[in-house]
N, C-alpha and C positions, 0 to 999 in steps of 0.2 A: 406498253407494247409498241415496238416500232412496226410501222406498216410499210409496204412497198409502194412504189409509184403505181404499179398495176392495181393494187388494192385501193389506192386513192381514186384512180379513175373509175374503177368499178363501183365504189361507194357513191361517188357523185352521180353515176348513171342510175343506181338504185333510187336515189332521192330525186333524180331529175334536176340536179343543181348544175349551174354553170360554174366555171372557175371563179367568176366574180361573186357569185352567191356564197360559195365556200369561203372565199377570202373575207367577205363581210361577216359571215357567221362566226368564223374562227378568229377574227380580228388579226389577220395577217395580210401582208401585201399580196396582190394578185400574182405578181412576178414570182413570189415564193412558191405558190401553187404550180404555176406554169413550169418553172425550172425543175421542181421536184418531179412532176409528171413526165417531163422529158428526160429524166435521169441525168440532168446536167449539174444538179446541186441538191444536197441533202439539207433540209431545213434545220435551223438551230433547234436545240433541245426544247426550248419553251414553245416554239412555233409548232414543232411536231406534236407535242403534248396537246396543244390547243386544237390542232387539226383532228387528231384522233378523238379527243373528248367531244368535239363538236359533232362528229359523225355518230359517236356512241349515244350522245344525248338525243340525236335525231332518230335513233332506232336502228342503227347499223351495228352489226356484230362482226368482228374480224376473226377469221379462222386461220390459225397459224399453220405454217408448213410443218408437216409431221413426217419424220423419217420412217416411221413404222406403218405408214398408210400410203395407199396409191394416190390418194387425193392430195393436191397441193394446197397452198394458201388460197384464201378466198374471202368473200364477204357474203353476208346474208342479212335479211331483216330479222330483228328480234322484237318481241312484243314490248311496247313501251307502256309502262303502267304508272309512270311518274308524271304528274301535272304540277305546274308551279305558277306562281305569280311573280312577275319581274320586279315588283316593288319590294323594297327592303326597309326594315325598321332598324332604328338604332337602339342599342342597349349599351350605353356607355361608349367604349371604343369598339365594341363588337357590332356586327350587323346580323340581322335575323331574316331569313328567307322562309316564306310559307310554301310548303309543298303538300301534295296529296299523293299517297301511294295506295292503290286499290281503294280509293275514296276515303282513306283514313288520313286525317290531317297531322302534319308534323311541323315543328319549328326547327329549322336548321341554323345553328349558331356558327358564324364564321368569325373567329377571333382576330383581333388586330394583328397578332404576330403572323398568322397565316396570310392575311391580306398583304402585309408588308413584305413577307418573305417570298410570296409567289412572283413578285416583280423585283425582288431585291431592292426595295425602296423603303422609305420611312414616311408614310402619309401622315401629314400633320392635321388634316381636317376631314370632316365627314364627307364632303363632296368628292375629295380625292379617293377616299376609301370606297364610296359608292361606285365611282367610275371603274376602279380596279376590279371590284366584284362583278360588275356588269361585263367587263372585258373578258373575264375568266369564268363566266357563268356556267358554260358546259362542264368545266372541270369540277366546279362545286356541286353541280347537280349529279354528276356521275359518282362522285365520292359519297354523297348522301344516299343515292340509290343503292350503292353497294353495301352501305351500312345497314339499310333496311332489309334488303334481300337476304343478307347473311345473319340477320337477327341480332345485330350489335346496336340495339336501341334500348334505351332505358326510358320507358314512358313515351311521351310524344315529343321530346326534345332530343335533337341530335347535335352534339357539340363536336364539330369536325376537328381532327388533329392530324398531325403530319403523317401518321401511319395510314390514313384514309386515301392517300394519293399515290400514284405510281412512283416508283423510284425515279429520281432525276427531276421531279417537279420543283424542288426547292434547291 
């Protein structure tokens, strides 16, 4: 989902975040946030996805503009029920993130191909893959939460695949 500059400003206000805090959490340049909010530049696809996912992981829900409603686009808080541990474990070339949804534990498996493709890179060692996942953590968390919420889980392991991410992520 693409958000507007007004929705970005409103989401920051809901969270009481400065532009610097959003930039740090979304792993984008502060100038990207400032230019977007002034309507002088639209962020690149990957930056927009990172901004949106960061807000969603922090508990913001975006309300799209609807032609059949008097209400316009907006933002609101949503109940966040996903907790996570930032530490990752290696399973071969894949990385595993531990999360809890409504206090039930899950292991989220992030495959090497997804890690490489999210940045269009080919990470050759574990440290590079760890850094890439940390940089895109909100996107991985949001994908895992969507799988859980929609019942697309087999046991306590979630193996993320390309269909778990918004169009344009890869």
